[in-house]
C-alpha positions, 0 to 999 in steps of 0.5 A, spaced: 128 774 615 122 769 617 122 762 617 117 756 615 117 749 616 114 744 612 114 736 612 112 732 606 110 725 607 107 721 602 102 717 607 098 723 607 095 722 600 089 726 599 087 723 592 089 722 585 092 727 581 086 727 576 088 730 569 081 733 568 084 738 574 088 741 569 082 743 564 080 749 560 074 753 558 073 756 551 067 760 550 064 764 544 066 770 547 069 776 544 076 774 541 076 768 544 074 763 538 075 768 532 082 772 532 084 767 537 084 760 536 081 761 529 084 767 524 084 764 517 088 770 514 094 769 519 101 767 517 101 762 522 094 759 520 093 752 518 089 749 512 083 749 517 084 757 519 087 755 526 093 759 528 099 754 529 102 759 534 096 758 539 096 751 538 103 750 540 102 755 546 095 751 548 099 744 548 105 747 552 100 750 557 098 742 558 090 743 558 086 736 558 079 737 558 076 743 555 069 745 557 065 748 551 061 752 548 060 756 554 059 759 559 053 765 558 053 764 551 050 757 551 044 759 554 042 762 548 045 757 543 042 752 538 047 747 537 044 745 530 046 752 528 054 750 529 053 743 524 052 742 517 055 746 511 058 753 513 055 757 508 048 754 510 049 756 518 045 762 520 048 768 523 045 769 530 045 775 535 048 773 542 044 776 548 049 774 553 055 778 550 051 782 545 055 780 539 054 777 532 055 769 532 057 767 525 057 760 527 063 759 522 066 755 528 062 749 530 062 743 534 066 739 528 071 745 527 072 745 535 073 738 535 078 738 530 082 743 534 082 739 540 085 733 536 090 738 534 092 741 541 091 734 544 085 735 549 078 732 550 071 735 549 067 737 555 060 739 552 055 744 555 047 743 553 043 749 553 038 749 559 036 756 559 032 757 553 032 750 551 031 743 555 031 736 555 029 734 548 034 738 545 040 736 550 038 728 548 038 730 540 045 733 541 047 727 545 045 722 540 048 727 534 055 726 538 055 719 541 051 714 537 055 711 532 050 710 527 043 708 525 039 714 527 037 720 523 041 725 527 047 720 528 047 719 520 047 727 520 053 727 523 056 722 519 054 726 513 057 732 516 064 729 515 065 725 522 064 718 521 066 716 528 062 719 534 065 725 538 064 720 544 063 726 549 064 723 556 063 729 560 056 734 560 054 740 563 047 741 565 047 748 563 051 754 566 050 759 572 042 758 572 042 761 579 045 768 576 039 773 574 044 775 568 043 768 565 038 767 559 033 762 562 035 764 570 030 760 574 029 758 582 033 752 584 027 748 585 025 749 577 032 748 575 033 742 579 027 739 576 029 740 569 036 738 570 033 731 573 029 730 567 034 732 562 039 727 566 035 721 566 033 722 559 041 723 557 042 717 561 037 713 557 041 714 551 048 713 554 048 711 561 056 711 561 056 719 560 058 723 566 054 729 568 055 736 572 049 739 575 050 747 576 052 749 583 052 757 585 055 761 580 059 764 586 060 763 594 057 770 595 051 769 591 045 770 596 042 763 594 049 759 596 048 753 600 041 753 599 041 752 592 046 747 592 042 743 597 035 744 593 038 742 586 042 736 589 035 734 592 032 733 585 038 730 582 043 727 587 041 720 584 042 722 576 049 726 576 056 725 578 058 732 579 056 739 582 059 745 579 063 751 582 065 758 579 070 763 582 073 769 580 078 773 584 081 780 584 084 785 588 079 790 591 080 797 593 088 796 594 087 790 599 093 786 596 093 782 603 086 779 602 087 778 594 094 774 596 089 770 600 084 768 595 085 761 595 083 761 603 076 763 600 077 757 594 078 752 600 072 754 604 068 754 598 070 747 596 069 745 603 062 748 604 059 745 597 062 738 599 059 738 606 052 740 603 053 735 598 054 730 603 049 732 607 044 731 602 047 724 601 046 722 608 039 724 608 037 720 603 041 714 606 046 714 599 053 711 599 054 715 593 059 721 593 058 727 589 064 730 586 066 737 584 067 740 577 070 747 579 069 749 571 070 756 572 076 759 576 081 765 574 083 772 576 078 777 573 077 784 574 070 784 573 069 791 576 073 794 570 068 791 566 062 796 563 056 793 562 056 789 555 050 791 551 048 794 544 048 802 544 043 801 538 038 795 535 044 794 529 050 794 534 052 787 534 059 786 533 063 780 531 068 778 535 069 785 539 075 786 544 071 784 551 074 782 558 082 782 555 085 783 562 092 784 562 095 780 568 101 782 573 106 778 577 102 779 583 096 776 579 100 770 577 102 768 584 095 768 586 093 764 580 098 759 582 095 759 589 089 757 587 092 751 583 095 749 590 088 749 593 085 745 587 090 740 588 089 740 596 082 738 594 083 733 589 079 727 593 073 731 591 075 736 585 074 731 580 075 736 574 077 744 573 076 748 568 081 755 567 076 760 564 078 762 559 084 760 554 085 765 549 084 773 549 078 773 554 081 773 561 086 768 558 093 766 559 095 766 552 094 773 548 094 774 540 093 780 536 090 779 529 095 778 524 101 779 529 104 775 535 101 770 540 104 771 547 104 768 554 101 772 560 104 771 567 098 766 569 101 762 563 107 759 567 104 756 574 099 753 570 103 750 565 108 748 570 103 745 575 100 741 569 107 738 567 110 736 574 104 734 578 103 727 577 101 721 582 097 723 588 096 729 591 100 729 598 098 734 604 104 738 606 104 739 614 106 747 614 108 751 620 109 758 618 108 765 620 101 768 620 098 774 616 092 778 618 087 780 612 081 784 612 077 779 609 079 772 611 082 774 618 089 771 619 092 766 614 098 762 613 104 766 610 106 760 606 101 755 603 104 748 599 101 742 596 106 736 594 105 731 589 108 724 589 109 718 583 111 712 587 112 708 581 116 713 577 120 715 583 118 723 582 115 728 586 113 735 586 112 741 591 108 747 590 109 753 594 106 760 595 109 766 599 104 771 601 108 775 605 109 782 602 115 785 606 120 780 607 123 774 604 122 767 608 126 761 609 123 755 608 125 748 611 122 742 608 123 735 611 122 730 605 125 724 608 119 721 607 120 721 600 126 717 600 133 719 598 131 724 592 135 730 588 132 736 586 132 736 578 128 742 577 126 749 580 122 755 578 120 761 581 115 766 579 117 773 582 119 780 580 120 786 585 115 790 581 109 786 582 105 790 577 110 787 571 106 784 565 107 781 559 105 785 553 105 785 545 111 790 546 114 786 552 112 779 551 118 776 555 118 781 561 116 776 566 119 769 566 120 764 571 127 763 573 131 758 577 131 758 585 137 756 589 136 750 594 140 746 598 138 739 600 142 735 606 140 729 610 133 729 607 132 737 609 131 741 603 132 749 604 129 754 599 128 762 601 122 765 598 122 773 596 116 776 598 109 775 594 112 769 590 110 762 587 115 756 586 115 749 584 120 744 586 121 737 582 124 732 586 127 725 583 129 719 587 136 717 587 139 710 588 
């Protein structure tokens, strides 16, 4: 049995817990929208064709702002296809995922679904195959109350009040050779700057996200951010980060330390952005939108391409990863990383929500169920309130092939002084033995433990499936709190959440 010592002091506040940190991502990809969110013939379908069981699970998950409609999909998307009478909408070939897009679900329908789940819309514009004019047109259609042809078109299509979209993404992963319209940082930066200026002329109140690198391993990483921000610094609010993690070649130790990579990614982008600002003599600060993150076994994905000119299926099964307990523990540690950088990560989007590398799975005509990754997100979203608080950690170290020596225990806390509530989120990366964790919470005043949640299984490959939808569930963990010292024992490869409340 090894030991770790932690100290929680609310004076070590990092930044506010912004609700956008618990955002999601819905892309027209595979069975995400069709057979996922929307299945008119399902027994659980509402009057609009949306699955009520999925709506309930998304509400339980606690997602805030949801990025839409892509992703790679957006770089070939014509937004006009997705509005107006359904029977008049064109069927289009989606080159990103080699599928047929029926446009049965479009902007109006998705906004209705967001109303049902209680989330806000974060809209991406196509800067792959389209440009500034189309982005401005979409903004006018979505946000102008009335008095113009496009705003009247929205009203005629059934939405009298504007969609009032607050956050807009200027394209998607434009550094990626796989992206329709892929271009250099210089070319993209110029286009993004022109588009941002035009959109702000129409609606100065919106927030804009410019494309950063689609991964820290991209050969252009760092230089891409610098060049793009040199063009757009005065015109945007955030720059995007995207990161996906998986176990490679049986290297579980490095996989369990994936959050170390996320930490370094965030810190490098912040440093680059601040360097660009300093060189400009600017007092403005660029924040991060980590608008794609998850566990994704991309090495298992075959090339997504048609086998014949007429091979363009509707809603094929794509990227339907089934997540293990070990995956969920890593997933929970990524949430810890995002909270630990809440001073600069202003928004984050779990990619994605249903069926496609998702915490929620469905079967056509059948059930919906929670994957293992559902639980850390839902619990963190519900319990994290107030300010994120840096936790002082004394812990054994673990050697990894990819990241060197990493802490066996990682943690972050949140504290809501007004409500008298706090929460602690911990991950134990050790694979051999349990660890005794001693947490000094005296800085929070006199508190009591009101909830405990532990995600662990002796079988690290355990999963929730259609046949066993509740095989993996969080359970309570025993704690002892005496004289301001909270003690808990964490088994190997475990994620935990502890909720505290002020007493007296």
